[in-house]
N, C-alpha and C positions, 0 to 999 in steps of 0.2 A: 295487514295494515300496520304501518310503523307507528312508533310511539308519538312522533310529532303530529301525525294526523289524528291520533286518539286525543292527545292533549288539546289540539285545535278544536276538535268536535266538542269536547267537554266545555271549553271556554266559550265557544259559540253558543252552546245550550244555555250556560249561565247568563251570558249577555242577552240572549233572546228572552229568557224568563225575566231578567231585570228590566228590559225595555217594555215588555208586556205589562209587568206589574206597575211600573211608573205611569204607563199610558192609562191603565185602569184607574189609578189614583187621581191623575190629572183630569181625566174625563169625568170622573165622579164629582170632584170638587167644583169644576167649571159648570157642569150641568146643574148641580145643586144651586150654584150662584144664579144662573139664568132662570132656572125653573123654580126658584125659591118661593115666589109668591103663589104659584099654582100648587106647589107642594104644601104650603101652609093652608091654602084653601081646601085641599084634599083632607088634611088632618083635622081641620076645623069642622068638617062635615061628618066626622066619625061619630058613631053612635054605638049602642050595645047590640046592634044587629050584626051577627057574625059574618053574613055574606058581604055586607058593606065593608067590614073590616078586611076581609080577604081581598076584595077589589081594590081598596085603598093601598094595601100592602103590595099587591102585584103591580099596580100602575105606578106607585111611588118608587118602588125599587127599579122597575124598568126605566123610569125617567132619570134617576140619578146613577143607575148602573152599579149599585152597591147594596147587597142585602145586609152586609155588616153595618153600614151606616143606618139603615132603616131599623135594624134590631137594636142598636145602641140608642137610637132616638126613642124607640118604644120603651126601653128600660128606663130612660130618663123620665118619660111621661108617667110611667107607673110609679117610679120612686117619688115623683112630685105629687102623686095623688090625682093626676089629671086623667089617667086612663085606667079602666078596670082590667083585671087579669083576663077576663073573658074576651074583651076587645083586643087586648095585647096579643093573646094567643091567635086570634083571627088574623090580625095584621101580620104576624110572623108567618102564618100559613101562606098568606098572599106573597110575602117577600120571597119565599122559597120558589114560588111560581115565577115571579118577576125576574129572578136572577138567572133563569134558564135562557133568557134572550141572548146572553153573551155567547153561549155555546152555539146557538142558532146562527149568530152573526159570523162566528169563526168558521162554522161548517159551510156557510154561504161563500165566505172569502176563499176557501180552499178549492172551489170549483173552477172550471175553466177548460179542461180537456186539452184539445189541440190549439185552442185560441189563447190569447193573452190571459194569464191567470188573473182572477179577480183579486187575489192577494196583492199582486203588483199594482193593479189599478187603485185599490184602496190605500196601499202603502204610499202611493204618490200624493195622496191627500195631505201627508205630513208636510211636504214642501209648500203646498197651496196654503194650508192653515198657518204655517209658520210665516209665510210672506204676508198674509193678511194681519196676523197678530203683530208683526214687527213694524208695519208701515201704516196701519190704520190710526187715525186721530181720535176715533170714538172708542170709549171704554167698552161699550157693549159689543162693538164689532171686534175689538181685540179679544174679548172673551170667546166669541163665536169662532174666531180664528184659532184660539187655543183648543177649543173643542174639536174642530176639524183636524188639527194637527195631532191631537191625542188619539182620535179615532184612527188616523193613518198609522200612528205609532203602534197600535195594536197589531197591525198586519206586518209592520217591520219586524216586531218581535216574533210574530208568528212565523214569518219567513225564515228568520234566523233559527228558531227552534226546529222548523221543518227540515232545514238544511243539515242541522246537527243530527237529527233523527235519521236522515238518509245515510249519513256516514256510519252511524251506529248499526244501521240495518245491514251493512256490509261486513260487520264483525261477527263471525260465527259464535264466538264466546258469549257475546251479549245476547244474541238471538237464542242460543241454547239456554242461557240462564233465565231469561224472561219466559221462554216457552215452558220451562220446568215448573213455574209457579202456577199450579192448577187449583190449589186450595182456595175456594171462593171466599171463605172467611178471612184468610190471610190477605187476599187482595183488597178486601174491604178495610182491613187494619192498615195496610200500606197506604191506601188512598187517604184514610183519615189522618195518618201521621204526617204525610207529606203536605197535606192541606193545612194542618195545624202549624207547620213550619213557615209556610209562605203566607198564612192567614188570608187566603183567597181561594174560594172554590172555583171562581172563574178561571184563575191561572191554572189550577190543577186540571180542570176539565179540558182546557185548551191544550195543555201539554199531552194529555191522554189522547186527544184527537190527532195531534201530530204524530204520536207514536203509532196510532192505529193506521193512519194513512201511509206511514213509512214501512209498515209491516212488522214492527217490533212486538206488538201485541195483537191478539185477535179481538174480535168484537166482544166476545163473552168476557174476556179479561178487562177490556175497557169499561164495560158496563159495571162490573163490581168495583173497579177502582173509582169510578164516578160516584157510585153509591157511598163509598167510603169518604169521598170529598164532602158530601153533605154533612157527615158527622164532624169532620175536621173543621168545617166552617163555623162551628159553634164556639170555637175558642175565643173569638172576639167578644161574643155575648157573655161568655163565662167570665172573662177578664173584667168586663164592664159591670156585670151584675153582682159579682161576689165582692166588689169593693164598695157597694152601695147598701141601701136599706133592705129590709126584709122582703118586701114585695118585688124589689129589683132582682134579688136572688131567685125568687120564685119564677120570675119572667125568664131569666136565663135558663133555669131548669126546664121550663116549658119548651123552650127552643131546643135544648139538648134532647129531651125525651121524645119530642115530636119527630126529630130526625132519626133517632135511634130506633123508635118503633117502626117507622116507615121502612128503614133498611132491614130490620129483623123480619118484617112481613114479606118483603120482596125476596130476601135471601131464602126464607123458608119455602116460599112458593117455588122459587127457582130450583131448589134442591129436590122438592117433591116432584116437580114437573120432569126433571131429568131422570129421577129414579123410576117414575111410573112409565116413562117412554123409553127406557134404556138409553137415555142420552140423545134420543132422536130430536126431541123438542127442547130448546133452551131459549132464553131471551134473545140470544144472538141469532139463532135461526129464525125466530119469529120476526124480528125487526129487519133482518137481511131480506126476508121475503116481502116485506112491506115497502121498503125504501131502497133506492138504487145505490147511492154512494155510501161508503163506510162512515164518512164524517157525518152525513145526514142521519144515518141509522143511529149513531151514538147520541147526537144532539136531540133527536126525537125521543129516544129512550129517556134521556135526562128530563125532558119536559113531561112526558107521560108519567114517569115515576113520581114526580112532584105533584102533578095534578091528581093522580089517583090517591096518593097519600093524604092530600087535603080532603078529598071526598070521603075517605075512610075516617079521618080524625075529626072532621067538623062536627058530626053528631056526638062525638065522644069527648067534646071539649070540657064539659062539666066534670066528667069522670077523671080526665087528665088533670084538671085543676085540683080535685080532691086528693089525687095521688101526690101531686107536688106539695100540697099543704101538709101532708104527712112527712114527706121527705125533708121539707124546710118548715118545721113547725114554729109557732110563736115562741119567743124566748121567755120562758116562764120566770126565770130568775132575774131578768133585766128590769131596770127601773124605768117605768113608763115615761116617755118624753112629755114634758109639759107643753101642751099646744099653744099656751100663751107666751112661752119663752121665745127669745129671739131666734128666728129661722126664716129661710126663704120660702115663699109660698108657691112659686112657679118655676123659677130658674134652678137648673140642676147642672152640676159641673160636667156631666157626660154630654150635655147638649152642645158643648164646644165643638164636638165632632160633626154636628149638623148645624152650621152657622145660620142658615136661612130660617130654620125653626127656632133657633136660639133667640133671634131678633124678635120674633113673635112673643116669646115668653118673657123677654125683657120688658116689652111693652105692657104685658099683663101684670108683671111685677110692679112696674111704675104706677099703673092705674090703681093697684091695690094699696101701694104706699101712700098715694094721694088720699085714698079713702081713710086710711089710718090717721093721717095728718088732720083731715077735716074732722074726724070723730074727736080727736084730742082737742082741737080748737073749741068745739061745742062743749066738751067737758070743762075746759078752762073757763068758759063763759058762765056755765052753771055754778062752778065752784066759787068764782069771785062775786057773783050776784047773790048767792045764798049763803056764802061762807060755810058751806057744807062740804067737808073734806072726805066724805065716804067714798068718793070716786078717785081720790088721789092715788091710791095704789094701782088702780086700773090705768090711770093716766101715765104713771111712771113706767109700767110694763109696756104700754103702747109706745111711749117715747123711746124705750130701749129697743123695741122692735124696729121703729123707724130708723134709728141710728145704725142698727145692725144691717138692715136691708140696704141702706144707703152705702155703707162700707163694702158689703159683699158684692152688690151689683156693680159698683164702680170697679172693683177688682175683676169681675167677670167681663166687663166691657173692655178693659185693657187687654185681656186675653183674646177677646172676640175681635178686637181691632187688628190682630195679626193674622186673621183668617181671610180667605178669599170671599169677598162679599160683592153684591151688585152695587151699582152707584146709588140706587135708592136706599139700600140698607146702610151704606157708608154715611149717607147724609143723615139718616135717622140716628146712627151711632153718635155722630158729632153733636146732635142736639140732646141726646139722652143724658150725657154728663151734666149739662146745664139744668135739665129738667129735674134730675135727682137732687141737685143742690137747691133749686127753688123749693121743692117739696120739703126737704130737710129743714130749710129756713122757716117754713110754716110751722113745723113742729117746735122749733126753737122759740118762735114768738109766742106760741101757745104756752110753752114752759115759762116764759117771762110773766104771762098773765097769772099763772098759778102762784108765782113768787110774789106778785103784787097782793094776791089774796092772803098769803102767809103774813105779809107785812100789816095788812089791815087787821087781821086777827091779833097780831102782836100789839097793835095800837089800841085794840078794843074799839075799833071804829068800823063803819060800813058805808057803802054808797047809798045815796038817797034813792027813793023810789023812782024819781025822774031819771036819774043816771042809769039805774037798772033797766028801765024801759028803753032807753037809748041803746044800751049794750045789746039788748035782745033784738032791737030793730036792725042794727048793723050786722049782727050774727046771722039774721035771716037773709040779708042781702048777700053776704059772703057765701051762705049756703047755696043761693041761686047762682052765684058766679061759679062756684065749684061744680055744680051739676051741669051747667052749660059748657064749661071748659072740658069736663070729662066726655061729654057727648061730642064736642068738637075734636078732642084729641083721639078718641077711639075711632070715630067715623070720618075724620077729615071733613067736618061739617062747618062751613064758614058762616052759615046763618046762626048756628049756636054760638060761635065765637063773637059775632056781632052783638048778640043778646048779652053775652058776658061783658063786653066792652061797655054797653049801656048801663049795666048794673054797677060796674066799677066806677063810672062817673058819679053815680048816686052815692056810692060809698065815700068818694072824695068830698062831696058836698056835705054828707051827713057827719063825717068825722070833723070837718071844719066847724060845723054848727055845734057838735058835741063839745069841742074845745072851747068855743066862744061862750056857750051857755054855762059851762062849768065855771069859767072864770067869773061870770056874772053871779053865779050862786055863791062862790067864795067871797065875792065883794060885799054881799049882803048877809054873810054869816051862815048860810045854809049848809056849807061844807067847810071842813077844816083844811088848812094848807096841806097837811100830810096826805089826806084823802085826795085832795086835788092833784097832787103830784103823781099819785098812782093812776088816777083817771086819765090825765093828759098823756102819760106814758102809754097807757092802754090804747088810746085813740090812735097814737102814732103806730103802734104795733099792728093794730087792726088794718090800718091803711096799707101797711107793707105786706100783710098777708094777702090782701086782695091783689096787690101788684104781682106777687110771686105766683099766684094762681093764673093770672093773666099771662105771665111769661110762659107758663106751661102750654096754654092754648095757642100762644103766638107761634110756637114751633111748627104748627101745621102749614104755615106759609112757606116753610122751607122744604117740606117733604111731601111725598105721595107714597104711602105704604099701605099694604093690605089691611083691611079691617080685621082685628082679632075677634074671634068669638069668645063669649064668656067661658071661663074655665073653672072647674072645681078647685078649691084650695086643698093643700095638704091637711 
């Protein structure tokens, strides 16, 4: 074979890997966009039941075609304190099972015999999907067109890789080199290293399948290369985990140890099996006897390997976590983080890789920000009525939290806006910017009220008992508005929104009466002009607070998003 043919084969192989990798990425992002609401629902049902976690991990990964995305998502949840290490481990176990579906699809596509190859039939979907995506007027239809096109591209890349492998199979030097690699541990290391480079076990497994079909490697070699790819796939989790918090590092370590332990167990059994039978029985011989086609044999081993590893490790999860806790111990010399200091409670930067889930956590973050703002408004009312400043430090810390969350979530939303999102999520994103501003303004008006209290203390004056009673009444009404708006916002509940509207009208009437009554009290000398000015400013601020909460609830008229389940805070 001449050098031109060799170079052509190498370039074709690289092109095939590139097309396949892009197809995987495109398919994953578009599927996540379409399946985002269902995926959110899956994760909202997560509990500390390990089998449930395995099922969620398997189904979620099969749905979005990316174990890496699932693992990064889990690391983000653990880092945010939303998911326990036990549940995270179970979801990662399931993700390893879910990712094997890619190999099964590839194996299916390479069948065909003397008829038209399924690879060609599936590859033709690229044109069909591209046509739909290019000429459809519906956003949802365009996304489905992109999914179909990406699915077809998988097989375009597979066909290119297969063609390149066929060329290599005619080169005696290549066949002799690959045939000489018999050391099983070395094959595992090669598989891990190559997977770490491409950062996709699906791509590596698919390449191995094409090599197997072309006759470049035998089934036994393919099996050990595939086992190595499981270890190499951990590089994505390690990169995400070791740039995050302590528990995120532990989650990444769980992922790595789980895959390493599974490979060690299977390699040890494979070596013992071969030694005990004089090489008569190997994984290759066993699966060759069970399944007909080489590609099916390797794909089935990949699935069986991951399922058995999960069965072995599931009862040992607690022990695995204890080992990980020793490998990644608590930082003894670190200064403890002040939980009352400014920080995000739900959103984590790594969630940007899973936009559909990130939207859910943005909503939870906004709901909690509203809770902080309402708490501070109630504090401000108590401070100005009682002129008791014992809560002022707590008020200032909460105000700092509100401002920090507003700033960071706004920055996160800007990054999120560049991701591929469903039309419903895009609509929610456009309202979230305004909602954050409305809630931040509630905090600012509460801050104004505390400043009025400072002035009253400076004047050596105070509100009358009647004025205090009116403040307490209007605070109670706004508490009702807040509670109904949050029910409406979280559950898309228009009945709750109508109840909030009714209360807001009462606030308008009451604040008008408060201003009128206070002017009368000043006219008869019951209140000083300085106190009167602060009270009138307060009534205006209170009315605006009610308006801002109503604005938050009003956004449900523009969107239909999945109801978020309550989450634990960091």
